[in-house]
C-alpha positions as CSV (number, residue, x, y, z in Angstrom):
1,X,-75.6,81.1,-74.3
2,X,-77.6,78.2,-73.1
3,X,-81.0,77.3,-71.9
4,X,-81.9,74.4,-69.7
5,X,-85.9,75.4,-69.9
6,X,-88.2,73.4,-67.9
7,X,-91.5,73.5,-68.3
8,X,-93.2,73.9,-65.4
9,X,-97.0,73.9,-63.0
10,X,-94.8,76.0,-60.2
11,X,-91.4,76.5,-59.7
12,X,-89.0,78.3,-56.3
13,X,-85.8,79.8,-55.3
14,X,-84.9,80.0,-51.4
15,X,-81.9,81.5,-50.3
16,X,-80.5,81.3,-46.7
17,X,-84.3,79.4,-46.1
18,X,-85.7,82.5,-47.4
19,X,-87.9,82.4,-50.4
20,X,-87.1,85.1,-52.9
21,X,-88.8,84.4,-56.0
22,X,-91.8,81.9,-56.7
23,X,-94.6,81.6,-59.9
24,X,-97.0,79.0,-60.7
25,X,-97.7,77.8,-64.2
26,X,-94.7,78.2,-67.3
27,X,-91.0,78.0,-68.2
28,X,-87.8,77.9,-65.6
29,X,-84.9,78.7,-67.6
30,X,-81.9,77.9,-66.5
31,X,-79.1,80.5,-68.5
32,X,-75.9,79.9,-68.8
33,X,-74.0,82.7,-70.5
34,X,-70.3,81.8,-72.4
35,X,-67.6,83.2,-72.9
36,X,-68.6,85.3,-76.1
37,X,-71.9,86.1,-76.0
38,X,-73.5,88.5,-77.7
39,X,-76.8,90.9,-77.0
40,X,-77.6,88.7,-80.2
41,X,-77.3,85.2,-78.2
42,X,-80.1,87.3,-75.6
43,X,-82.6,88.2,-78.2
44,X,-81.8,84.6,-79.6
45,X,-83.4,82.6,-76.9
46,X,-85.6,85.4,-75.5
47,X,-87.6,84.8,-78.8
48,X,-87.1,81.5,-79.4
49,X,-88.3,80.5,-75.3
50,X,-91.2,82.9,-75.1
51,X,-93.0,81.5,-78.4
52,X,-91.7,77.6,-77.5
53,X,-95.3,75.7,-77.9
54,X,-94.3,73.2,-75.7
55,X,-97.6,73.0,-73.1
56,X,-100.7,71.5,-74.4
57,X,-103.7,72.8,-76.1
58,X,-107.4,71.6,-75.5
59,X,-106.3,68.0,-77.6
60,X,-103.3,67.3,-75.7
61,X,-100.8,69.2,-78.1
62,X,-98.1,70.4,-77.6
63,X,-99.2,73.4,-79.7
64,X,-99.1,76.6,-77.3
65,X,-96.8,79.2,-76.2
66,X,-96.0,80.9,-72.9
67,X,-97.6,83.7,-74.3
68,X,-100.9,81.4,-75.2
69,X,-101.3,80.9,-71.6
70,X,-100.6,83.9,-70.3
71,X,-97.4,81.9,-68.1
72,X,-94.6,83.6,-65.9
73,X,-91.1,82.5,-65.8
74,X,-88.2,82.1,-63.5
75,X,-85.0,82.8,-64.6
76,X,-81.4,81.1,-62.7
77,X,-78.9,81.4,-63.7
78,X,-76.5,78.5,-64.2
79,X,-72.8,79.0,-65.2
80,X,-72.5,74.7,-64.6
81,X,-74.1,74.8,-68.2
82,X,-70.6,75.6,-69.7
83,X,-69.2,72.8,-68.0
84,X,-66.7,71.0,-70.0
85,X,-66.8,67.6,-68.5
86,X,-64.4,65.1,-71.9
87,X,-61.5,65.2,-70.2
88,X,-61.3,63.7,-66.4
89,X,-63.3,63.7,-63.2
90,X,-63.7,67.3,-62.8
91,X,-66.0,70.3,-64.9
92,X,-63.9,73.2,-66.7
93,X,-65.3,76.0,-67.2
94,X,-62.9,77.6,-69.1
95,X,-66.1,78.5,-71.2
96,X,-68.0,80.1,-69.4
97,X,-67.8,84.1,-69.4
98,X,-66.3,85.9,-66.3
99,X,-68.8,86.8,-63.6
100,X,-69.3,90.6,-64.4
101,X,-70.0,89.9,-67.9
102,X,-72.4,87.1,-67.4
103,X,-74.2,89.3,-64.7
104,X,-75.1,92.0,-67.4
105,X,-76.0,89.5,-69.4
106,X,-78.5,87.8,-67.4
107,X,-80.2,91.3,-66.2
108,X,-80.3,91.4,-70.1
109,X,-81.9,88.3,-70.5
110,X,-84.5,89.3,-67.7
111,X,-85.6,92.7,-68.5
112,X,-86.2,92.2,-72.1
113,X,-88.3,89.2,-71.1
114,X,-90.1,91.6,-68.9
115,X,-90.6,94.2,-72.3
116,X,-93.0,90.9,-73.3
117,X,-95.0,91.7,-71.1
118,X,-94.4,88.3,-69.3
119,X,-94.7,87.9,-65.3
120,X,-90.6,87.0,-65.2
121,X,-88.7,86.5,-61.2
122,X,-85.3,85.6,-61.1
123,X,-82.8,83.7,-58.3
124,X,-79.8,86.0,-56.9
125,X,-76.7,85.1,-58.8
126,X,-74.5,83.6,-58.0
127,X,-75.6,83.1,-54.6
128,X,-76.0,79.3,-53.5
129,X,-80.2,78.8,-54.1
130,X,-82.0,75.8,-53.9
131,X,-84.3,75.8,-56.4
132,X,-87.7,73.6,-56.4
133,X,-89.0,72.8,-59.8
134,X,-92.5,70.7,-60.9
135,X,-91.3,70.3,-63.8
136,X,-94.7,69.0,-65.9
137,X,-94.4,66.7,-68.0
138,X,-91.4,66.0,-67.6
139,X,-91.0,68.5,-70.6
140,X,-87.3,69.6,-70.8
141,X,-85.5,70.9,-73.3
142,X,-81.3,72.8,-73.5
143,X,-81.5,75.1,-76.0
144,X,-77.8,76.6,-77.2
145,X,-77.4,80.3,-79.7
146,X,-74.9,79.2,-81.6
147,X,-76.2,76.3,-82.8
148,X,-78.6,78.0,-84.6
């Protein structure tokens, strides 16, 4: 499972000219599910992302987590994170989980985030979305549950 995590001042998801989700200060998580991912992969990313100290403290140092700032999270399914661009000019998606499996892990991840007390919003799985991200910093990290 791969997550591209961005620290944001605000973010939103629009589908068919209608805003379906929006958050203020917090994190946008673009989540890609790979073939063979397990519950442990989702758990690893959940723990890592929610506790990652990437928000500034009073001294301007990255020292606070999403919990510390009482921030929000917007999770968007992003199978293209599993795209293999090494050969040719068209990405291959052989590593991406099939839609049914990917949606199950996507929903599980969101449900598990909500159980932590963090306010979490989501995009619409498999929809064509317009994602507005106001990346604060910019601060962006790539986390891969297979690269422990």
